[in-house]
C-alpha positions as CSV (number, residue, x, y, z in Angstrom):
1,M,95.1,54.0,121.8
2,R,92.2,51.7,120.8
3,N,93.2,50.0,124.2
4,A,92.8,53.3,126.3
5,F,89.4,53.7,124.7
6,L,88.0,50.7,125.7
7,K,89.4,50.2,129.3
8,T,88.2,54.0,129.8
9,L,84.7,53.4,128.2
10,S,84.6,49.4,129.7
11,A,85.6,51.3,133.5
12,D,82.8,54.3,133.5
13,L,80.3,51.2,132.3
14,R,81.0,49.4,135.0
15,Q,81.3,52.1,137.4
16,M,77.8,52.8,136.5
17,L,76.2,49.8,136.2
18,P,73.7,49.7,139.0
19,F,72.3,53.0,137.8
20,H,71.8,51.6,134.5
21,V,70.4,48.2,135.9
22,F,67.6,50.6,137.7
23,V,66.7,52.2,134.8
24,L,66.5,48.9,132.9
25,A,64.6,47.1,135.2
26,H,61.9,50.9,135.4
27,L,61.7,50.3,131.8
28,A,60.6,46.7,132.2
29,L,58.5,47.1,135.1
30,V,56.5,50.2,132.9
31,I,56.4,48.4,129.4
32,G,54.8,45.7,131.2
33,I,52.4,47.8,132.9
34,L,52.1,49.3,129.5
35,T,51.6,46.2,127.4
36,W,48.7,44.7,130.0
37,H,47.2,48.3,129.8
38,A,47.2,48.1,126.6
39,D,47.3,51.9,126.0
40,F,50.1,52.6,123.9
41,T,49.4,56.6,123.7
42,A,50.6,56.5,127.0
43,A,54.1,55.6,125.8
44,A,56.6,59.0,126.2
45,Y,59.8,57.7,125.3
46,L,60.3,60.2,122.0
47,Q,58.8,63.1,123.3
48,Y,61.9,63.0,125.9
49,A,64.5,61.6,123.2
50,A,63.4,64.6,120.8
51,Q,63.7,67.3,123.9
52,F,66.4,66.0,125.8
53,G,68.7,64.1,123.3
54,P,69.6,68.1,121.4
55,V,69.7,69.4,125.3
56,Y,72.2,66.6,126.6
57,F,74.4,66.0,123.4
58,L,74.5,69.2,121.8
59,G,73.3,72.0,124.1
60,L,74.2,71.8,126.9
61,P,78.3,70.5,125.4
62,A,78.3,73.7,123.3
63,I,78.1,75.6,126.1
64,L,80.8,74.0,128.1
65,L,82.8,74.6,124.6
66,L,81.9,77.9,124.9
67,G,83.2,78.7,128.2
68,K,86.8,77.1,127.7
69,L,86.8,79.6,124.4
70,V,86.0,82.2,126.3
71,A,88.5,81.0,129.0
72,G,91.1,81.1,126.2
73,V,90.3,84.5,125.3
74,F,91.3,85.8,128.7
75,R,94.1,83.5,129.5
76,N,96.0,84.0,126.5
77,P,94.5,86.6,124.3
78,K,97.0,86.1,121.6
79,A,96.5,82.7,121.4
80,P,93.0,81.6,122.8
81,L,93.0,78.2,120.3
82,A,96.3,77.3,121.9
83,W,94.4,74.9,124.3
84,V,92.8,73.0,121.2
85,T,94.1,69.5,120.8
86,L,92.9,66.3,119.5
87,P,91.3,64.8,122.5
88,P,93.1,62.0,124.3
89,P,91.9,57.8,123.9
90,A,90.8,57.9,127.8
91,L,88.8,61.3,127.2
92,L,87.1,60.0,124.6
93,G,86.2,56.6,126.7
94,H,85.4,58.8,129.2
95,L,82.6,60.3,127.2
96,A,81.5,57.8,125.5
97,G,81.0,56.3,129.4
98,A,79.0,60.1,130.3
99,A,77.1,59.7,126.9
100,A,75.5,55.8,128.0
101,V,74.4,57.8,131.0
102,F,72.2,60.4,129.0
103,G,71.2,57.9,127.7
104,S,69.6,56.3,130.4
105,V,68.5,59.7,131.9
106,I,66.2,60.1,128.9
107,L,65.0,56.6,128.6
108,F,63.9,56.8,132.4
109,M,62.3,60.1,132.3
110,G,60.2,58.7,129.2
111,S,59.8,55.8,131.6
112,F,58.5,57.7,134.5
113,T,56.3,60.0,132.3
114,T,55.0,56.7,130.4
115,F,53.8,55.4,134.1
116,K,52.5,58.4,135.6
117,T,50.4,59.4,132.5
118,M,49.0,55.9,133.2
119,M,48.1,56.0,136.9
120,P,44.9,57.6,137.1
121,A,43.8,54.8,134.9
122,L,45.5,52.4,137.0
123,R,44.0,53.7,140.7
124,S,40.4,54.5,138.6
125,G,40.5,58.5,139.4
126,F,41.9,60.2,142.2
127,P,41.2,58.5,145.5
128,Y,42.6,61.1,148.1
129,D,42.1,64.7,147.0
130,R,39.4,65.9,150.1
131,V,41.7,63.9,152.6
132,Q,45.2,64.9,151.9
133,A,42.8,68.7,151.4
134,D,41.3,68.2,154.6
135,L,45.0,67.3,156.8
136,D,46.9,70.7,154.9
137,A,44.0,72.5,156.2
138,L,44.4,71.2,159.6
139,L,48.4,71.4,159.9
140,F,47.7,75.2,158.5
141,G,45.8,76.0,161.4
142,G,42.5,75.1,159.5
143,V,43.0,77.0,156.7
144,D,43.9,76.3,152.9
145,P,47.3,77.5,152.5
146,G,47.0,78.1,149.3
147,P,44.8,80.8,149.0
148,R,46.6,82.3,152.2
149,L,49.9,82.4,150.2
150,M,48.0,83.8,147.0
151,A,46.4,86.5,149.2
152,L,50.0,87.2,150.4
153,F,51.9,86.9,147.5
154,G,48.9,87.5,144.6
155,N,50.7,90.7,143.4
156,P,51.2,90.0,139.3
157,H,54.8,90.5,139.5
158,I,55.7,88.4,142.4
159,L,53.6,85.9,140.6
160,S,55.7,86.6,137.2
161,I,59.0,86.1,138.9
162,L,57.5,82.6,140.9
163,E,55.5,81.6,137.6
164,W,59.3,82.2,135.7
165,N,61.4,80.3,138.3
166,Y,58.6,77.4,139.1
167,S,59.1,76.2,135.8
168,V,62.3,77.6,134.0
169,A,64.4,77.8,136.8
170,W,63.7,74.8,138.6
171,T,63.9,73.1,135.1
172,A,67.5,74.3,134.6
173,F,68.0,73.1,138.4
174,A,66.8,70.0,138.3
175,F,68.5,68.9,135.0
176,V,71.5,70.7,134.5
177,P,73.7,70.0,137.7
178,L,73.6,65.9,136.1
179,F,75.4,66.7,133.3
180,F,78.1,68.4,135.1
181,I,78.4,66.1,138.0
182,V,78.4,63.1,135.7
183,L,81.2,64.3,133.2
184,R,83.2,65.5,136.0
185,A,82.6,63.9,139.4
186,T,85.1,61.3,140.4
187,G,84.6,58.0,142.2
188,A,81.3,57.0,143.8
189,A,79.6,60.4,144.4
190,R,78.9,60.3,140.5
191,L,77.2,56.6,141.3
192,R,75.1,58.1,144.4
193,Y,74.1,61.3,142.5
194,C,72.4,59.5,139.4
195,L,71.3,56.9,141.8
196,G,69.9,59.8,144.1
197,F,68.5,61.4,141.1
198,A,66.1,58.1,139.4
199,L,65.1,57.3,143.4
200,V,63.9,60.1,143.9
201,W,61.9,60.4,140.3
202,A,60.6,57.0,141.3
203,V,59.6,56.3,144.7
204,L,57.8,59.8,144.7
205,G,56.5,60.3,141.2
206,N,55.9,56.8,140.7
207,L,55.4,54.8,143.5
208,L,54.3,56.7,146.2
209,A,52.5,59.1,143.7
210,C,50.5,55.9,142.0
211,L,49.9,55.0,145.9
212,F,48.2,58.0,147.3
213,L,46.9,59.4,144.0
214,S,45.6,62.8,144.4
215,A,45.6,65.6,141.7
216,G,46.2,68.4,143.4
217,P,44.1,71.8,144.1
218,A,44.6,73.3,140.3
219,F,42.2,69.6,139.6
220,Y,40.7,70.1,142.6
221,G,37.1,71.1,141.2
222,H,37.8,68.3,138.5
223,V,38.4,65.6,140.7
224,T,36.0,66.2,143.6
225,G,32.9,68.3,141.9
226,D,33.8,71.0,144.8
227,A,35.1,74.1,142.3
228,A,34.5,76.4,145.0
229,R,37.1,75.6,147.3
230,F,40.3,76.8,145.7
231,A,38.6,78.8,143.0
232,A,39.6,82.6,144.4
233,Q,43.0,81.0,144.3
234,L,43.0,80.0,140.6
235,R,41.2,83.1,139.1
236,M,44.7,85.0,140.0
237,L,46.6,82.6,137.9
238,D,44.0,83.0,134.9
239,N,46.0,83.9,131.5
240,G,49.1,82.9,133.4
241,V,51.8,80.3,132.6
242,V,50.6,78.1,135.0
243,A,47.6,77.9,134.3
244,A,48.3,78.0,130.6
245,F,50.5,74.1,131.7
246,Q,47.8,73.0,134.2
247,T,44.9,73.3,131.4
248,Y,47.3,71.2,128.6
249,L,47.9,68.5,131.7
250,W,44.0,68.1,131.8
251,Q,43.5,68.0,128.5
252,N,45.9,65.2,128.0
253,H,44.6,63.7,130.7
254,L,41.4,63.5,129.4
255,Q,42.6,61.9,126.1
256,D,45.1,59.8,127.8
257,V,48.0,61.2,125.9
258,A,51.1,60.9,126.8
259,G,54.0,64.0,126.3
260,L,56.9,66.1,127.6
261,G,55.9,66.6,131.1
262,T,52.0,65.0,131.2
263,G,50.7,62.8,134.1
264,I,49.1,64.4,137.4
265,S,49.9,63.7,140.8
266,A,50.3,66.1,143.4
267,F,51.5,63.9,146.7
268,P,54.1,63.9,147.0
269,S,55.7,66.5,145.0
270,V,58.4,66.0,143.3
271,H,59.5,69.7,142.4
272,V,60.4,69.5,145.8
273,G,61.6,66.2,146.1
274,V,64.7,67.2,143.3
275,T,65.2,70.8,144.6
276,M,66.0,68.8,148.1
277,M,67.9,65.6,146.7
278,N,70.1,69.0,145.2
279,A,70.3,70.6,148.3
280,L,71.7,67.7,149.9
281,F,74.5,67.3,147.9
282,L,75.5,70.8,147.8
283,R,75.6,70.9,151.5
284,E,78.3,68.1,151.3
285,F,81.0,69.9,149.9
286,S,80.1,73.6,150.8
287,R,78.1,74.9,153.5
288,T,77.3,78.2,151.9
289,A,76.1,76.6,148.3
290,G,73.9,73.9,150.8
291,L,72.6,76.9,152.8
292,L,70.9,78.4,149.6
293,G,70.2,75.2,148.1
294,F,67.6,75.0,151.6
295,V,66.3,78.4,150.7
296,Y,65.5,77.2,147.3
297,V,63.4,74.3,148.6
298,F,61.4,76.7,150.7
299,V,60.7,78.8,147.8
300,I,59.6,75.5,145.9
301,L,58.0,74.6,148.6
302,M,55.7,77.4,148.9
303,S,55.3,78.1,145.1
304,S,53.5,74.7,144.6
305,A,51.0,75.5,146.7
306,L,50.9,79.3,145.9
307,F,50.4,78.3,142.3
308,G,47.5,75.0,142.9
309,W,50.2,72.0,142.0
310,H,50.4,71.0,145.4
311,Y,49.3,70.5,149.0
312,L,52.0,71.5,151.5
313,I,51.8,68.5,153.0
314,D,53.1,66.9,149.3
315,G,56.4,69.2,149.9
316,Y,56.8,68.2,153.6
317,T,56.2,64.3,152.9
318,S,58.9,65.2,149.9
319,I,61.8,66.3,152.0
320,L,61.2,63.8,154.6
321,V,61.9,60.6,151.9
322,V,64.3,62.3,150.2
323,L,66.9,62.8,153.3
324,L,65.7,59.5,154.5
325,L,66.9,58.7,150.3
326,H,70.2,60.4,151.4
327,V,71.5,59.3,153.9
328,A,70.4,55.4,153.1
329,L,72.6,56.0,150.0
330,K,75.5,57.5,151.8
331,R,76.1,54.9,154.2
332,L,75.5,52.4,151.6
333,F,78.3,53.7,149.5
334,A,80.2,54.7,152.9
335,A,83.0,52.1,152.4
336,R,83.7,52.6,148.7
337,S,83.4,56.9,149.0
338,A,85.8,59.3,148.8
339,T,85.1,62.8,151.0
340,P,82.3,64.6,149.1
341,A,84.8,67.5,148.3
342,E,87.4,65.3,146.9
343,D,84.7,63.5,145.0
344,L,83.4,66.5,143.0
345,K,87.5,67.4,141.9
346,P,87.9,66.8,138.3
347,T,90.5,64.1,137.2
348,P,93.1,65.3,135.4
349,S,93.0,62.8,133.1
350,P,90.3,61.4,131.3
351,A,88.0,64.3,133.2
352,I,87.0,67.0,131.0
353,P,89.5,69.5,131.9
């Protein structure tokens, strides 16, 4: 029994080793910069452990278990718990390997936010807002797209729905699929997805964001002194969820304090990037699911400009970069990956039945 557990755990760790190595390399780089910067208030590791730990190790497993209980009732009403048995050692080894992945994800997100919080200090402010806003307007027919979108979709009921979608629904779309893919995907698909996840956040939200740091329309007045340019658009968001979170981010920025989701950067859009990554992954095994995913990319792209988080060029860039990353990873894994549809089928053992 012990040998089966260790054998499966060892195989899982070996398969996911490139992902764990990437996370540790990213961690080492961020800790090095944090130490050099000598401002440990920017560290966000404890916040993510406190928030994401219960989600990945308690909440989502509980939902999965509840689903199996409900399925058991429908399959065998007279004995709904007949499926309950002691898990085999191989399954326990697989679950331990999955737990290691979730731990790395939490560590990675802490590093991501820690570096993002430090970026304005590293770049001495936000140097690219005027350039990006002017380019955005130029590509949108000479007018800023955010105010124009607000004129079209500024109905309070529509804004409430889109606000909920951009914050709550997007968060679920960004982080919940990873849980089920880590548990149920086999072969190279699981590793490719996790590496793609980490690369999207690191390349878009850390590397490119730091190189071309901007604050976005919501904070344009703060960083350029021109408060009038997006004032009418932002007034439509007063007293809403978006405005409250934008105030939270700006206050944390002024205090140089890290928290869950803190750090200000507009270009490029991680919201759009993660959505695009999932849409491309969905497209590999379901044309319909992929189409719905791309529709959702468009909704998030428009919402990002509507709520003043981003210029539209932030989303355009994210779509292009994520597409390039996706193609590069597929080519890298081509020799060792099965077809995506086969990779996503649960294995009889030790995957979760």
